[in-house]
The first five atom37 places (N, CA, C, CB, O) and aatype in JSON, in Angstrom:
{
  "aatype": [20, 20, 20, 20, 20, 20, 20, 20, 20, 20, 20, 20, 20, 20, 20, 20, 20, 20, 20, 20, 20, 20, 20, 20, 20, 20, 20, 20, 20, 20, 20, 20, 20, 20, 20, 20, 20, 20, 20, 20, 20, 20, 20, 20, 20, 20, 20, 20, 20, 20, 20, 20, 20, 20, 20, 20, 20, 20, 20, 20, 20, 20, 20, 20, 20, 20, 20, 20, 20, 20, 20, 20, 20, 20, 20, 20, 20, 20, 20, 20, 20, 20, 20, 20, 20, 20, 20, 20, 20, 20, 20, 20, 20, 20, 20, 20, 20, 20, 20, 20, 20, 20, 20, 20, 20, 20, 20, 20, 20, 20, 20, 20, 20, 20, 20, 20, 20, 20, 20, 20, 20, 20, 20, 20, 20, 20, 20, 20, 20, 20, 20, 20, 20],
  "atom_mask": [
    [1, 1, 1, 1, 1],
    [1, 1, 1, 1, 1],
    [1, 1, 1, 1, 1],
    [1, 1, 1, 1, 1],
    [1, 1, 1, 1, 1],
    [1, 1, 1, 1, 1],
    [1, 1, 1, 1, 1],
    [1, 1, 1, 1, 1],
    [1, 1, 1, 1, 1],
    [1, 1, 1, 1, 1],
    [1, 1, 1, 1, 1],
    [1, 1, 1, 1, 1],
    [1, 1, 1, 1, 1],
    [1, 1, 1, 1, 1],
    [1, 1, 1, 1, 1],
    [1, 1, 1, 1, 1],
    [1, 1, 1, 1, 1],
    [1, 1, 1, 1, 1],
    [1, 1, 1, 1, 1],
    [1, 1, 1, 1, 1],
    [1, 1, 1, 1, 1],
    [1, 1, 1, 1, 1],
    [1, 1, 1, 1, 1],
    [1, 1, 1, 1, 1],
    [1, 1, 1, 1, 1],
    [1, 1, 1, 1, 1],
    [1, 1, 1, 1, 1],
    [1, 1, 1, 1, 1],
    [1, 1, 1, 1, 1],
    [1, 1, 1, 1, 1],
    [1, 1, 1, 1, 1],
    [1, 1, 1, 1, 1],
    [1, 1, 1, 1, 1],
    [1, 1, 1, 1, 1],
    [1, 1, 1, 1, 1],
    [1, 1, 1, 1, 1],
    [1, 1, 1, 1, 1],
    [1, 1, 1, 1, 1],
    [1, 1, 1, 1, 1],
    [1, 1, 1, 1, 1],
    [1, 1, 1, 1, 1],
    [1, 1, 1, 1, 1],
    [1, 1, 1, 1, 1],
    [1, 1, 1, 1, 1],
    [1, 1, 1, 1, 1],
    [1, 1, 1, 1, 1],
    [1, 1, 1, 1, 1],
    [1, 1, 1, 1, 1],
    [1, 1, 1, 1, 1],
    [1, 1, 1, 1, 1],
    [1, 1, 1, 1, 1],
    [1, 1, 1, 1, 1],
    [1, 1, 1, 1, 1],
    [1, 1, 1, 1, 1],
    [1, 1, 1, 1, 1],
    [1, 1, 1, 1, 1],
    [1, 1, 1, 1, 1],
    [1, 1, 1, 1, 1],
    [1, 1, 1, 1, 1],
    [1, 1, 1, 1, 1],
    [1, 1, 1, 1, 1],
    [1, 1, 1, 1, 1],
    [1, 1, 1, 1, 1],
    [1, 1, 1, 1, 1],
    [1, 1, 1, 1, 1],
    [1, 1, 1, 1, 1],
    [1, 1, 1, 1, 1],
    [1, 1, 1, 1, 1],
    [1, 1, 1, 1, 1],
    [1, 1, 1, 1, 1],
    [1, 1, 1, 1, 1],
    [1, 1, 1, 1, 1],
    [1, 1, 1, 1, 1],
    [1, 1, 1, 1, 1],
    [1, 1, 1, 1, 1],
    [1, 1, 1, 1, 1],
    [1, 1, 1, 1, 1],
    [1, 1, 1, 1, 1],
    [1, 1, 1, 1, 1],
    [1, 1, 1, 1, 1],
    [1, 1, 1, 1, 1],
    [1, 1, 1, 1, 1],
    [1, 1, 1, 1, 1],
    [1, 1, 1, 1, 1],
    [1, 1, 1, 1, 1],
    [1, 1, 1, 1, 1],
    [1, 1, 1, 1, 1],
    [1, 1, 1, 1, 1],
    [1, 1, 1, 1, 1],
    [1, 1, 1, 1, 1],
    [1, 1, 1, 1, 1],
    [1, 1, 1, 1, 1],
    [1, 1, 1, 1, 1],
    [1, 1, 1, 1, 1],
    [1, 1, 1, 1, 1],
    [1, 1, 1, 1, 1],
    [1, 1, 1, 1, 1],
    [1, 1, 1, 1, 1],
    [1, 1, 1, 1, 1],
    [1, 1, 1, 1, 1],
    [1, 1, 1, 1, 1],
    [1, 1, 1, 1, 1],
    [1, 1, 1, 1, 1],
    [1, 1, 1, 1, 1],
    [1, 1, 1, 1, 1],
    [1, 1, 1, 1, 1],
    [1, 1, 1, 1, 1],
    [1, 1, 1, 1, 1],
    [1, 1, 1, 1, 1],
    [1, 1, 1, 1, 1],
    [1, 1, 1, 1, 1],
    [1, 1, 1, 1, 1],
    [1, 1, 1, 1, 1],
    [1, 1, 1, 1, 1],
    [1, 1, 1, 1, 1],
    [1, 1, 1, 1, 1],
    [1, 1, 1, 1, 1],
    [1, 1, 1, 1, 1],
    [1, 1, 1, 1, 1],
    [1, 1, 1, 1, 1],
    [1, 1, 1, 1, 1],
    [1, 1, 1, 1, 1],
    [1, 1, 1, 1, 1],
    [1, 1, 1, 1, 1],
    [1, 1, 1, 1, 1],
    [1, 1, 1, 1, 1],
    [1, 1, 1, 1, 1],
    [1, 1, 1, 1, 1],
    [1, 1, 1, 1, 1],
    [1, 1, 1, 1, 1],
    [1, 1, 1, 1, 1],
    [1, 1, 1, 1, 1],
    [1, 1, 1, 1, 1]
  ],
  "atom_positions": [
    [[-190.85, -78.47, 261.65], [-189.49, -79.02, 260.2], [-188.97, -78.43, 261.33], [-189.14, -78.33, 258.12], [-189.53, -77.55, 261.99]],
    [[-187.41, -79.12, 261.65], [-186.48, -78.79, 262.67], [-185.21, -78.8, 261.93], [-186.49, -79.76, 263.91], [-184.64, -79.83, 261.59]],
    [[-184.67, -77.28, 261.63], [-183.03, -77.68, 260.62], [-181.86, -76.91, 261.79], [-182.92, -76.52, 258.42], [-181.99, -75.83, 262.35]],
    [[-180.75, -77.84, 261.89], [-179.74, -77.69, 262.74], [-179.1, -77.75, 262.03], [-179.49, -78.31, 263.72], [-179.06, -78.61, 261.14]],
    [[-177.85, -76.18, 262.34], [-176.72, -76.17, 261.83], [-175.26, -76.99, 262.57], [-176.63, -74.8, 261.69], [-175.04, -76.69, 263.75]],
    [[-174.38, -77.91, 261.94], [-173.55, -78.94, 262.61], [-172.32, -78.4, 262.57], [-173.56, -80.32, 262.0], [-171.35, -78.95, 263.11]],
    [[-172.27, -77.5, 262.06], [-170.5, -76.54, 261.43], [-170.0, -77.42, 262.98], [-170.31, -73.73, 261.42], [-169.34, -78.46, 263.09]],
    [[-170.53, -76.64, 263.94], [-169.77, -76.36, 265.13], [-169.18, -77.55, 265.72], [-170.59, -75.72, 266.11], [-168.03, -77.71, 266.13]],
    [[-170.38, -78.52, 265.68], [-170.04, -80.24, 266.24], [-168.89, -80.89, 264.98], [-171.94, -81.49, 266.2], [-167.98, -81.59, 265.41]],
    [[-168.94, -80.68, 263.69], [-167.51, -81.17, 263.44], [-166.51, -80.43, 263.8], [-167.25, -81.42, 262.21], [-165.7, -81.11, 264.44]],
    [[-166.13, -79.16, 263.66], [-165.0, -78.69, 264.46], [-164.97, -78.77, 265.5], [-164.71, -77.7, 264.41], [-163.88, -78.34, 265.86]],
    [[-165.76, -79.2, 266.65], [-165.42, -79.52, 268.18], [-165.19, -81.17, 268.39], [-166.78, -78.97, 269.22], [-164.58, -81.7, 269.32]],
    [[-165.98, -81.95, 267.04], [-165.74, -83.64, 267.53], [-166.97, -83.6, 268.84], [-163.65, -84.1, 268.31], [-166.77, -84.08, 269.95]],
    [[-168.03, -83.04, 268.5], [-169.26, -82.5, 269.62], [-170.35, -83.92, 269.09], [-170.12, -80.34, 269.18], [-171.09, -83.96, 268.11]],
    [[-170.14, -84.84, 270.0], [-171.35, -85.98, 270.19], [-172.68, -85.75, 270.57], [-171.03, -86.87, 271.13], [-172.88, -85.86, 271.78]],
    [[-173.56, -85.49, 269.92], [-175.1, -85.1, 270.04], [-175.82, -85.99, 270.69], [-175.79, -84.92, 268.79], [-175.94, -87.19, 270.41]],
    [[-176.56, -85.12, 272.0], [-176.81, -85.79, 273.17], [-177.94, -85.56, 272.86], [-176.3, -85.46, 274.48], [-178.07, -84.57, 272.14]],
    [[-179.7, -86.57, 273.35], [-181.0, -85.99, 273.2], [-180.91, -84.71, 273.8], [-182.09, -86.79, 273.79], [-179.84, -84.47, 274.36]],
    [[-181.9, -83.72, 273.82], [-182.33, -82.55, 274.25], [-183.81, -82.7, 275.1], [-182.4, -81.64, 272.99], [-184.84, -83.09, 274.54]],
    [[-183.76, -82.39, 276.32], [-185.08, -82.22, 277.14], [-185.04, -80.85, 277.29], [-185.22, -83.01, 278.58], [-184.25, -79.91, 277.43]],
    [[-186.62, -81.21, 277.2], [-187.04, -79.59, 277.88], [-187.29, -79.63, 279.4], [-188.58, -78.93, 277.2], [-187.94, -80.44, 280.05]],
    [[-186.57, -78.5, 279.8], [-186.65, -78.38, 281.73], [-186.76, -77.23, 282.09], [-185.36, -78.82, 282.69], [-186.01, -76.71, 282.92]],
    [[-188.29, -76.29, 281.16], [-188.94, -75.25, 280.93], [-187.78, -74.24, 281.37], [-190.33, -75.22, 281.64], [-186.61, -74.4, 281.73]],
    [[-188.81, -72.88, 281.17], [-187.48, -71.76, 281.64], [-187.39, -71.09, 280.6], [-185.91, -72.33, 282.01], [-187.31, -69.88, 280.83]],
    [[-187.36, -71.56, 278.86], [-186.97, -70.74, 277.9], [-185.68, -72.17, 277.43], [-186.42, -68.91, 278.56], [-185.33, -72.41, 276.27]],
    [[-185.38, -72.63, 278.19], [-184.02, -73.44, 278.3], [-183.81, -75.01, 278.31], [-183.46, -73.06, 279.5], [-184.63, -75.37, 279.15]],
    [[-183.12, -76.22, 277.8], [-183.33, -77.66, 277.77], [-181.69, -77.48, 278.36], [-183.84, -78.61, 276.09], [-181.39, -76.51, 279.06]],
    [[-180.96, -78.28, 278.06], [-179.71, -79.0, 278.72], [-179.26, -79.99, 278.55], [-179.7, -79.18, 279.72], [-179.67, -80.92, 279.24]],
    [[-178.17, -80.24, 277.53], [-177.65, -81.38, 277.11], [-175.89, -81.18, 278.03], [-177.74, -81.42, 275.14], [-175.1, -80.4, 277.49]],
    [[-175.63, -81.59, 278.75], [-174.86, -81.1, 279.59], [-173.24, -82.04, 279.0], [-175.58, -81.37, 281.26], [-172.11, -81.81, 279.41]],
    [[-173.45, -82.61, 278.44], [-172.08, -83.38, 277.84], [-171.74, -82.57, 276.27], [-172.48, -85.39, 277.54], [-170.98, -83.22, 275.54]],
    [[-172.11, -81.57, 275.86], [-171.94, -80.41, 274.85], [-171.24, -79.64, 275.32], [-172.99, -79.71, 274.42], [-171.04, -79.4, 276.51]],
    [[-170.67, -79.03, 274.11], [-169.69, -77.93, 274.37], [-169.92, -76.77, 273.97], [-168.59, -78.11, 273.92], [-169.23, -75.77, 274.16]],
    [[-171.18, -76.89, 273.25], [-171.66, -75.59, 272.58], [-173.2, -75.28, 272.7], [-171.32, -75.65, 271.05], [-173.94, -76.21, 273.02]],
    [[-173.72, -74.03, 272.48], [-174.97, -74.04, 273.1], [-175.9, -73.77, 272.0], [-175.09, -73.07, 274.25], [-175.44, -73.37, 270.93]],
    [[-177.11, -73.93, 272.15], [-178.21, -73.25, 270.86], [-178.59, -72.57, 270.82], [-179.12, -73.5, 270.43], [-178.28, -71.8, 271.73]],
    [[-179.48, -72.11, 269.97], [-180.88, -71.15, 269.79], [-182.12, -72.07, 269.0], [-180.47, -69.6, 268.66], [-182.06, -72.94, 268.13]],
    [[-182.86, -71.66, 269.5], [-183.73, -72.66, 268.79], [-185.12, -71.23, 268.51], [-184.24, -74.43, 270.07], [-185.6, -70.6, 269.45]],
    [[-185.39, -71.08, 267.41], [-186.75, -70.11, 266.84], [-187.95, -71.05, 265.98], [-186.09, -68.76, 265.58], [-187.82, -71.55, 264.86]],
    [[-189.21, -71.08, 266.95], [-190.12, -71.58, 266.56], [-190.78, -70.13, 266.04], [-190.76, -72.51, 267.59], [-190.65, -69.01, 266.54]],
    [[-191.73, -70.66, 264.57], [-192.78, -69.98, 264.41], [-194.31, -70.37, 264.35], [-192.49, -69.48, 263.5], [-195.18, -70.02, 263.56]],
    [[-194.37, -71.16, 265.36], [-195.92, -71.65, 265.19], [-197.12, -71.45, 265.86], [-195.98, -72.77, 265.25], [-198.16, -72.08, 265.69]],
    [[-196.92, -70.52, 266.63], [-197.89, -69.52, 267.42], [-199.1, -69.08, 266.68], [-197.15, -68.21, 267.8], [-199.17, -68.52, 265.59]],
    [[-200.12, -69.49, 267.58], [-201.59, -69.02, 267.29], [-202.04, -67.85, 266.9], [-202.26, -69.13, 268.23], [-203.01, -67.71, 266.14]],
    [[-201.19, -66.7, 267.51], [-201.51, -65.06, 267.12], [-200.76, -65.03, 265.96], [-201.0, -63.75, 268.26], [-200.78, -63.85, 265.59]],
    [[-199.97, -65.81, 265.02], [-198.86, -65.55, 264.22], [-199.91, -65.26, 263.17], [-197.65, -66.71, 263.98], [-200.59, -66.26, 263.0]],
    [[-200.37, -63.98, 262.19], [-201.41, -63.81, 261.11], [-200.99, -65.44, 259.61], [-201.04, -61.66, 260.37], [-201.82, -65.94, 258.85]],
    [[-199.54, -65.79, 259.73], [-199.36, -66.74, 259.14], [-199.17, -66.26, 257.59], [-200.39, -67.63, 259.49], [-199.63, -66.97, 256.7]],
    [[-198.48, -65.05, 257.29], [-198.0, -64.38, 256.2], [-197.09, -63.61, 255.97], [-198.61, -63.9, 255.85], [-197.25, -62.59, 256.65]],
    [[-195.86, -63.54, 255.13], [-194.44, -62.97, 255.22], [-193.69, -63.66, 256.14], [-194.39, -61.55, 255.59], [-194.06, -64.08, 257.23]],
    [[-192.5, -63.75, 255.59], [-191.32, -64.71, 256.38], [-191.03, -63.41, 256.57], [-190.11, -65.95, 255.67], [-191.34, -62.27, 256.22]],
    [[-189.85, -64.4, 257.72], [-189.1, -63.68, 258.88], [-187.89, -63.43, 258.58], [-189.04, -64.35, 260.1], [-187.6, -64.27, 257.73]],
    [[-187.09, -62.83, 258.76], [-185.79, -63.43, 258.82], [-184.92, -63.39, 260.18], [-185.05, -62.79, 257.78], [-185.03, -62.39, 260.88]],
    [[-184.15, -64.31, 260.53], [-183.66, -64.72, 261.15], [-181.94, -64.3, 262.01], [-183.95, -65.55, 260.5], [-181.22, -65.29, 262.15]],
    [[-181.47, -63.22, 262.43], [-180.02, -62.87, 262.61], [-179.6, -63.17, 264.17], [-179.78, -61.23, 262.22], [-180.14, -62.81, 265.22]],
    [[-178.58, -63.86, 263.96], [-178.35, -64.34, 265.46], [-176.74, -63.34, 265.22], [-178.29, -66.6, 265.84], [-176.07, -63.45, 264.2]],
    [[-176.3, -62.31, 266.54], [-175.46, -61.74, 266.16], [-175.08, -60.92, 265.06], [-175.0, -62.32, 266.27], [-173.92, -60.77, 264.67]],
    [[-175.96, -60.46, 264.63], [-176.1, -59.55, 263.02], [-175.91, -60.22, 261.82], [-175.03, -58.39, 262.81], [-175.63, -59.61, 260.79]],
    [[-176.05, -61.58, 261.88], [-175.51, -62.61, 260.91], [-176.69, -63.18, 260.24], [-174.65, -63.76, 261.61], [-176.4, -64.31, 260.62]],
    [[-177.65, -63.35, 259.63], [-178.78, -63.96, 258.81], [-178.42, -65.45, 258.72], [-178.93, -63.27, 257.3], [-177.48, -65.82, 258.02]],
    [[-179.1, -66.2, 259.35], [-178.93, -67.47, 259.42], [-179.87, -68.18, 258.94], [-178.72, -67.81, 260.49], [-179.73, -69.38, 258.68]],
    [[-181.24, -67.35, 258.73], [-182.36, -68.39, 258.45], [-183.57, -67.35, 258.38], [-182.56, -69.7, 259.75], [-183.75, -66.41, 259.16]],
    [[-184.47, -67.74, 257.15], [-186.03, -67.86, 256.81], [-187.14, -68.85, 257.55], [-186.07, -68.28, 255.41], [-187.05, -70.06, 257.31]],
    [[-188.04, -68.44, 258.31], [-188.96, -68.68, 258.62], [-189.98, -68.74, 257.78], [-189.05, -68.15, 259.36], [-190.39, -67.75, 257.18]],
    [[-190.39, -69.71, 257.69], [-192.23, -69.65, 256.92], [-193.28, -69.76, 258.22], [-192.7, -71.42, 255.61], [-192.69, -70.14, 259.23]],
    [[-194.27, -69.59, 258.35], [-195.1, -70.25, 259.2], [-195.28, -72.01, 259.77], [-196.12, -69.85, 258.6], [-195.63, -72.8, 258.9]],
    [[-195.12, -72.39, 260.79], [-194.98, -73.88, 260.87], [-193.48, -74.19, 261.08], [-195.56, -74.63, 259.52], [-193.28, -75.38, 261.34]],
    [[-192.18, -73.3, 261.01], [-191.01, -73.89, 260.95], [-190.49, -73.62, 262.1], [-190.24, -73.58, 259.92], [-190.96, -72.68, 262.74]],
    [[-189.56, -74.28, 262.53], [-188.67, -73.98, 264.08], [-187.13, -74.34, 263.07], [-189.15, -75.52, 265.96], [-186.78, -75.04, 262.13]],
    [[-186.53, -73.28, 264.06], [-184.68, -73.28, 263.47], [-184.46, -73.35, 264.26], [-183.72, -72.31, 262.78], [-185.08, -72.87, 265.21]],
    [[-182.91, -74.34, 264.33], [-182.11, -74.18, 265.63], [-181.21, -73.99, 265.11], [-181.96, -75.11, 266.64], [-181.15, -74.29, 263.92]],
    [[-179.98, -73.36, 265.83], [-178.46, -73.46, 265.21], [-177.51, -72.74, 266.62], [-178.28, -72.3, 263.41], [-177.63, -71.84, 267.45]],
    [[-176.39, -73.99, 266.2], [-175.6, -73.84, 267.46], [-174.9, -72.6, 267.33], [-174.63, -74.99, 267.73], [-174.73, -72.05, 266.25]],
    [[-174.53, -72.22, 268.28], [-173.4, -71.07, 268.79], [-172.54, -70.91, 269.63], [-173.74, -70.22, 269.1], [-173.26, -71.39, 270.5]],
    [[-171.46, -70.62, 270.28], [-170.93, -70.3, 270.94], [-171.09, -70.18, 272.53], [-170.79, -69.65, 270.39], [-170.71, -69.02, 272.72]],
    [[-171.38, -70.64, 273.61], [-171.73, -70.1, 274.9], [-171.56, -68.6, 275.07], [-170.95, -70.76, 275.88], [-170.71, -68.13, 274.32]],
    [[-172.23, -67.62, 275.95], [-172.04, -66.52, 276.08], [-172.76, -65.74, 275.65], [-171.22, -66.31, 275.84], [-173.74, -66.35, 275.23]],
    [[-172.91, -64.31, 275.44], [-174.53, -63.54, 275.3], [-174.55, -63.32, 273.82], [-174.8, -61.84, 276.22], [-173.54, -63.18, 273.13]],
    [[-175.76, -63.3, 273.4], [-175.6, -63.13, 271.71], [-177.08, -62.52, 271.7], [-175.32, -64.84, 270.56], [-177.92, -62.99, 272.47]],
    [[-177.45, -61.39, 270.77], [-178.36, -60.99, 270.29], [-179.07, -61.89, 269.0], [-177.95, -59.8, 270.06], [-178.37, -62.56, 268.25]],
    [[-180.67, -61.79, 268.84], [-181.12, -62.14, 268.35], [-181.88, -61.61, 267.94], [-181.19, -62.73, 268.58], [-182.04, -60.72, 268.78]],
    [[-182.78, -61.42, 266.99], [-182.73, -60.44, 266.26], [-183.87, -61.19, 264.78], [-180.92, -60.0, 266.02], [-183.32, -61.93, 263.96]],
    [[-185.72, -60.78, 264.61], [-186.31, -61.52, 263.48], [-186.94, -60.28, 262.97], [-187.34, -62.85, 263.8], [-187.57, -59.37, 263.51]],
    [[-186.46, -60.61, 261.46], [-187.46, -58.73, 260.56], [-188.26, -59.67, 259.58], [-186.04, -57.0, 259.15], [-187.95, -60.83, 259.32]],
    [[-189.24, -59.05, 259.11], [-190.15, -59.03, 258.87], [-189.76, -57.87, 257.24], [-191.02, -58.72, 260.23], [-190.75, -57.87, 256.51]],
    [[-188.97, -57.28, 256.85], [-188.59, -56.25, 255.94], [-189.38, -54.97, 256.38], [-188.89, -56.69, 254.43], [-188.92, -54.0, 255.78]],
    [[-190.07, -54.73, 256.94], [-191.17, -53.65, 257.18], [-190.85, -53.72, 259.12], [-193.21, -54.29, 256.42], [-190.7, -52.56, 259.51]],
    [[-190.75, -54.52, 260.05], [-191.17, -54.43, 261.65], [-189.38, -55.44, 261.8], [-193.33, -55.54, 262.32], [-188.83, -56.1, 260.92]],
    [[-188.97, -55.21, 263.05], [-187.95, -56.24, 263.36], [-188.08, -56.17, 264.98], [-186.31, -55.89, 262.7], [-188.77, -55.25, 265.42]],
    [[-187.57, -56.95, 265.77], [-187.8, -57.4, 267.52], [-185.96, -58.18, 267.23], [-189.79, -59.06, 268.08], [-185.38, -58.92, 266.43]],
    [[-185.67, -57.34, 268.53], [-184.12, -57.75, 269.14], [-184.79, -58.73, 270.65], [-182.86, -55.85, 269.72], [-185.83, -58.77, 271.3]],
    [[-183.39, -59.43, 270.65], [-183.68, -60.38, 272.16], [-181.73, -60.04, 272.73], [-184.29, -62.91, 271.7], [-180.9, -60.41, 271.91]],
    [[-181.26, -59.46, 273.93], [-179.9, -60.05, 273.87], [-180.31, -60.95, 274.97], [-178.5, -59.05, 274.08], [-181.05, -60.55, 275.87]],
    [[-179.74, -62.42, 274.89], [-179.93, -63.33, 275.89], [-178.0, -63.9, 276.18], [-181.24, -64.7, 275.21], [-177.03, -63.47, 275.55]],
    [[-177.99, -64.68, 277.04], [-176.99, -65.64, 277.83], [-177.24, -66.69, 277.55], [-176.94, -65.66, 279.18], [-178.43, -66.84, 277.27]],
    [[-176.42, -67.86, 277.45], [-177.11, -69.28, 277.45], [-175.36, -70.07, 277.42], [-178.47, -69.65, 275.7], [-174.28, -69.75, 276.92]],
    [[-175.7, -70.87, 277.98], [-174.73, -71.54, 278.29], [-174.33, -72.86, 277.94], [-174.77, -71.48, 279.23], [-175.4, -73.45, 277.81]],
    [[-173.35, -73.73, 277.69], [-172.64, -74.54, 277.13], [-173.68, -75.6, 277.36], [-171.22, -74.68, 277.61], [-173.92, -75.86, 278.54]],
    [[-174.28, -76.2, 276.51], [-175.12, -77.87, 276.54], [-176.52, -77.02, 276.64], [-174.73, -79.31, 278.3], [-177.43, -77.83, 276.45]],
    [[-177.08, -75.64, 276.86], [-178.31, -75.24, 276.87], [-178.65, -74.63, 275.5], [-178.5, -74.36, 277.96], [-177.97, -74.04, 274.66]],
    [[-180.08, -75.04, 275.58], [-180.87, -74.14, 273.78], [-181.71, -73.46, 274.97], [-182.2, -75.41, 272.0], [-182.28, -73.77, 276.01]],
    [[-181.3, -71.95, 273.88], [-182.23, -70.85, 274.64], [-183.18, -70.9, 273.45], [-181.51, -69.12, 275.07], [-182.71, -70.87, 272.32]],
    [[-184.84, -71.0, 273.69], [-185.71, -71.24, 272.84], [-186.66, -69.91, 272.85], [-186.33, -72.57, 273.17], [-186.99, -69.18, 273.78]],
    [[-186.96, -69.87, 271.46], [-187.83, -68.32, 271.33], [-188.97, -68.63, 270.12], [-186.6, -66.74, 270.73], [-188.83, -69.36, 269.14]],
    [[-190.22, -67.77, 270.55], [-190.9, -68.24, 269.48], [-190.97, -66.7, 268.62], [-192.44, -69.03, 269.98], [-190.23, -65.79, 268.98]],
    [[-191.77, -66.56, 267.62], [-191.01, -65.71, 266.5], [-192.71, -65.45, 265.69], [-189.44, -66.83, 265.34], [-193.63, -66.2, 266.0]],
    [[-192.84, -64.69, 265.01], [-194.25, -64.6, 264.38], [-194.91, -63.22, 263.72], [-195.17, -65.01, 265.48], [-195.61, -62.67, 264.57]],
    [[-194.9, -62.77, 262.95], [-196.26, -61.66, 262.59], [-197.81, -61.58, 263.09], [-196.53, -61.8, 261.18], [-198.64, -62.48, 263.2]],
    [[-197.94, -59.96, 263.39], [-199.67, -60.3, 264.35], [-199.95, -58.26, 263.84], [-199.44, -60.93, 267.3], [-199.12, -57.41, 263.5]],
    [[-200.81, -58.21, 263.95], [-201.72, -56.97, 263.74], [-202.27, -56.56, 264.57], [-202.59, -57.0, 263.0], [-203.04, -57.37, 265.1]],
    [[-202.25, -55.66, 264.96], [-203.32, -54.47, 266.1], [-203.58, -53.46, 266.05], [-203.1, -54.14, 267.22], [-202.72, -52.83, 265.43]],
    [[-204.66, -52.64, 266.52], [-205.0, -51.88, 266.05], [-205.74, -51.45, 264.91], [-204.42, -51.66, 266.16], [-206.48, -52.18, 264.24]],
    [[-205.52, -50.2, 264.69], [-206.21, -50.01, 263.16], [-205.79, -50.83, 261.82], [-205.96, -48.55, 262.73], [-206.5, -51.06, 260.85]],
    [[-204.34, -51.22, 262.04], [-203.6, -52.18, 261.25], [-204.31, -53.58, 260.99], [-202.28, -52.4, 261.93], [-203.97, -54.24, 260.01]],
    [[-205.35, -54.06, 261.91], [-206.13, -55.29, 262.32], [-207.31, -55.21, 261.89], [-206.24, -55.56, 263.67], [-207.99, -56.18, 261.57]],
    [[-207.69, -53.9, 261.84], [-209.03, -53.42, 260.39], [-208.51, -52.82, 259.31], [-210.27, -52.19, 260.76], [-209.26, -52.15, 258.61]],
    [[-207.88, -52.88, 259.17], [-207.31, -52.8, 257.66], [-207.3, -54.24, 257.59], [-205.73, -52.0, 257.33], [-208.41, -54.76, 257.41]],
    [[-206.51, -54.86, 257.67], [-206.42, -56.32, 257.25], [-207.65, -56.82, 257.18], [-205.64, -57.18, 258.11], [-208.12, -56.72, 256.04]],
    [[-208.46, -57.4, 258.09], [-209.59, -57.68, 257.59], [-209.85, -56.67, 256.47], [-210.57, -57.72, 258.62], [-209.5, -57.01, 255.34]],
    [[-210.31, -55.65, 256.6], [-211.59, -55.25, 255.79], [-210.83, -55.5, 254.16], [-212.23, -53.32, 256.19], [-211.61, -56.06, 253.39]],
    [[-209.58, -55.19, 253.62], [-208.3, -55.46, 252.86], [-208.06, -56.84, 252.35], [-207.17, -55.13, 253.7], [-208.23, -57.25, 251.2]],
    [[-207.55, -57.65, 253.63], [-206.7, -58.53, 253.69], [-205.36, -57.92, 253.26], [-207.13, -59.61, 252.96], [-204.72, -58.71, 252.56]],
    [[-204.82, -56.85, 253.46], [-203.74, -56.38, 253.94], [-203.43, -55.42, 255.01], [-203.32, -56.04, 253.11], [-204.44, -54.96, 255.53]],
    [[-202.54, -55.09, 255.38], [-202.24, -53.89, 256.2], [-201.11, -54.12, 257.07], [-203.38, -53.48, 257.01], [-200.71, -55.27, 257.18]],
    [[-200.5, -53.1, 257.76], [-199.31, -53.31, 258.71], [-199.41, -54.35, 259.69], [-199.04, -52.12, 259.45], [-200.36, -54.6, 260.43]],
    [[-198.35, -54.9, 259.58], [-198.14, -56.05, 260.82], [-197.18, -56.03, 261.46], [-198.1, -57.32, 260.54], [-196.26, -55.55, 260.79]],
    [[-196.79, -56.4, 262.74], [-195.42, -55.7, 263.09], [-194.97, -57.68, 263.43], [-195.42, -54.04, 264.86], [-195.65, -58.64, 263.06]],
    [[-193.51, -57.73, 264.32], [-193.16, -59.18, 264.79], [-193.12, -59.21, 266.66], [-191.42, -59.63, 264.03], [-193.1, -58.37, 267.56]],
    [[-193.12, -60.4, 266.56], [-193.41, -60.29, 267.8], [-191.77, -61.71, 267.66], [-195.49, -60.62, 268.46], [-191.28, -62.39, 266.76]],
    [[-191.51, -61.48, 269.11], [-190.22, -62.19, 269.59], [-190.41, -62.22, 271.26], [-188.7, -61.25, 269.07], [-190.68, -61.38, 272.12]],
    [[-190.18, -63.48, 271.27], [-190.1, -63.98, 273.1], [-189.83, -65.01, 273.26], [-191.25, -63.99, 274.03], [-189.76, -65.8, 272.32]],
    [[-189.49, -65.45, 274.93], [-188.61, -66.66, 274.96], [-190.31, -67.28, 275.51], [-186.83, -66.7, 276.2], [-191.31, -66.81, 276.06]],
    [[-189.66, -69.08, 274.72], [-190.51, -69.94, 274.56], [-190.77, -70.08, 276.33], [-189.95, -71.26, 273.56], [-191.59, -70.88, 276.78]]
  ]
}
């Protein structure tokens, strides 16, 4: 699933063009006047339970379930992306230029003794990962 927020597009009268992946966690659309952030929750290391709240610059913009991808338009420049599972959170500061899409992967995972508890009783503490795609 890909979700898009087009409110900035309407405000600037922007025509959307195809976005192509050029590697490095960014893709480019040179005719655009906005930037985008994309967060995917599709990693095989995700334990596929509990939702993730996505915040950009402190504002909640999405709740991701496993298998979801969310895309949000932002102004070009520096931003902070945060994902939160109500127990743990991770943040990344990033800079994105007009026409670029900053791409990230996020999810929940278990480690250490939390992994043992999860296997034995089906629950336990699990943490959040957030990384550049």
